[in-house]
C-alpha positions as CSV (number, residue, x, y, z in Angstrom):
1,M,94.5,111.0,103.2
2,A,97.7,109.2,104.1
3,S,98.8,112.3,106.1
4,I,96.6,111.1,109.0
5,C,98.9,108.1,109.3
6,R,102.2,108.0,111.2
7,G,105.5,107.3,109.6
8,K,106.5,107.1,106.0
9,S,103.4,106.6,103.7
10,S,104.7,106.3,100.1
11,W,107.5,104.4,98.5
12,P,107.9,105.6,94.9
13,E,111.5,104.4,94.9
14,L,110.3,100.8,95.0
15,L,108.8,100.8,91.5
16,G,110.5,98.1,89.5
17,V,111.8,96.3,92.6
18,D,111.2,92.7,93.6
19,G,108.0,92.5,95.6
20,K,109.5,90.6,98.5
21,C,112.3,93.1,98.8
22,A,109.8,95.9,98.7
23,V,107.8,94.3,101.6
24,A,111.0,94.1,103.7
25,T,111.9,97.7,102.9
26,I,108.4,99.1,103.7
27,E,108.1,97.2,107.0
28,R,111.6,98.3,108.0
29,E,111.0,102.0,107.1
30,N,107.6,102.0,108.8
31,P,107.2,99.3,111.4
32,L,103.6,100.5,112.0
33,V,102.4,98.9,108.7
34,E,102.1,95.4,107.3
35,A,103.0,95.3,103.6
36,I,101.1,92.7,101.6
37,I,102.0,91.4,98.2
38,V,99.1,91.5,95.7
39,P,99.4,89.8,92.3
40,E,98.4,91.7,89.2
41,G,94.7,91.2,88.5
42,S,93.8,90.4,92.1
43,S,91.0,92.1,94.1
44,V,91.5,93.7,97.5
45,I,89.2,95.3,100.0
46,E,89.1,99.1,99.4
47,N,88.7,100.3,103.0
48,F,91.5,102.7,104.2
49,R,93.8,101.5,106.9
50,C,96.9,103.3,108.3
51,D,98.5,99.9,109.1
52,R,98.4,98.4,105.6
53,V,100.3,98.8,102.4
54,W,99.3,96.8,99.3
55,V,102.4,95.9,97.2
56,W,101.1,95.3,93.7
57,V,103.4,93.0,91.6
58,D,103.3,91.8,88.0
59,K,103.6,88.2,86.9
60,D,107.4,88.4,87.5
61,G,106.9,89.6,91.0
62,I,108.0,93.1,90.3
63,V,106.3,96.2,91.9
64,Y,104.4,98.1,89.2
65,I,102.3,100.5,91.3
66,V,103.8,102.9,93.9
67,P,103.1,101.3,97.3
68,V,101.2,103.7,99.6
69,I,99.5,103.3,103.0
70,G,95.9,102.5,102.6
């Protein structure tokens, strides 16, 4: 589904990276999106949006799920 969105849509290279650094990288590589840190165990709205990337982080603030547009 991300193919309908413009710009880079997936950041597998950010697995294991600090969440704040991941947000900065995502927003630099695709200025059309807002990257939002989501702590492990949190709930998020499940609608699809081309201008949003959830950045899931563990208790230490490390990305543990590949960030993708959605």
